[in-house]
Every structure is written in structure tokens, then in C-alpha cells.
N, C-alpha and C positions, 0 to 999 in steps of 0.2 A: 576401915583403919581409923585410928583415932588422931586426935590433935597431937599426941605424943609422936606418932609416926610422921606427921607433917613437920613437926619441929626437928626431928632427926634428919629428914630430907633437906630442910632449909639449912640446918647447921652444916651439913656435908657440902652443899653446893653454893652457898651464898658467897663464899670467899674463893671458890674454885676459878682460877684464872682461865682454865680451859674453855669455859663457857662465855668468854669475852673476847676471844681471839679476833674474830672478824669485825665485831663492833669497834674494838680498839684500833684495828687496822684502817678502817674506812671512815670513821667518824671522829671528829674532835669532840671535846667536852660539851660544847654548846649544841652540836648536832645530836649527840647521844641524849642530852636532856630533852631536846625537842621531840625525839622519838618516844622517849620514856613518858613524857607528859601526854602524848597522843594515845597511849594505851590505857583505856579505862574499863573495858568490858571483856568478857570471854570472846565476844565476836571480834574484837580488835586482835586478840591473840590468835584466833582462828584465821583471820585474814592474813596476818603475818606468816603463819604456818602455810597457808595455801599458796601464797606468793612463792615461797621456797619450793614447795612441791611442784608447782607448775613450771618453774624455771629449771628445776632438776630434770623433769620430764622432757622439756624442750632441748636442753643441752645433751641429755642422754641419747636423744634421737638423731643428733647430728653426728656425722662421721668424724668431723674435726670441729669441735666447738669453737666459736669465735671468741677471741680473747676478751672482747667487751662483754660478751654474754657471761663469761666466767666471773668477771668483775661484778657485774650486776647480781649474779647469784651470791657471791660473797657478801655483797651489801644486804641482800635480802636475808641471808643467814644472820648477819649482824643485827638487823632489825628484830629478827626472831629471838636472838640472844637477849636483846634489851627487853623484849616482851616477857620472856621467861624470867629474867632478872626481876622485873616488876612484880610478877606473880610471886616470886620468892620473898620479896620484901613486903608486899602488901596482900598476902594471900587471903586475908579475911575479906578484902574487897571483891575478890573473884569467886569465892565460894566453890573452890575446887576441892575434891577429896585428895587424900594422900596419893592414891593410885593415879589420879589424873595429873597431879603435879609431877610424879615420877615419870609418867608417860611423856609429858612435855619435854623433860630433860633427856629421856632415852631417845626421843625423836630427834632432838638436837644432835646427839652423838651419831645417830643414823645419817643425818644430813651431812655431817663432817665426813663420814665414810663415802657418801655418794659424791661429794665434791672432789674428794681425793681420786675416786675412780675417773671422774670426768677430766681432771687435770692430767692423769696418767694417759688417758685416751688422747688428749691433745698432744702430749709429748711424743706419741707414736707416729704422728703425722707431720 
């Protein structure tokens, strides 16, 4: 895919408030900036992604997830939102293809669906 495709993805999501829900909920402006400036490499983005995946797995394995774990998961998702936001704003610094950028965004929406399942599970107990 070309730079034109990257531009289309960026134009579509750069102002999409859906990808800022948890970061806005759990972090003030200064905290968001601190996370933003800590994301410099693909490895940083991958680490943020892995924290979310590990916490989803942990919460999914519990019969009734602890409310603190759910809050931690929301914060990890918020950090990943910030990481993806930085990729969108500074994509040339990360050297992702259009497909890889879209995958990051798709994975974020997958994380949203997983946390919704975990929260519903919590409500059942």
C-alpha cells in the first residue's frame, strides 16, 4: 500500500474521538503528554499492545474480574490509544506500512470489544 493509503487512514482516524475514550477518561493532559513522549519506537508501541493483551487474558480468565483490574485494563488501553495516536501523527518516525497502521487501529477496536465482554461478565456476578 502506498503513502496515499497511509494518508487516508490518518485522515479517517486522527480526529476520531472513539480512539481516545480511555486515555481521556484516565489521564489528564500532562499525563497524556508524558505517555506520548515515552513512545518513540515500534517496540514501545508493541509493549503497550502487549500490556493490554496480557491484562485482557488475565481478566478473561477470572470468573468475576476485580474492579481494580478492570481500571488497570482501561488505563493500559488508554496508553495504547496514545501510542496509536502518536503513530498516526508521526508515522514517518515509525516506518509502519498502511496495513500495519490499520492493524493497530483494528486491534484497538478489538480491545474495546474485549473489555466490554469483561465488564458484562463482571455485571453477571
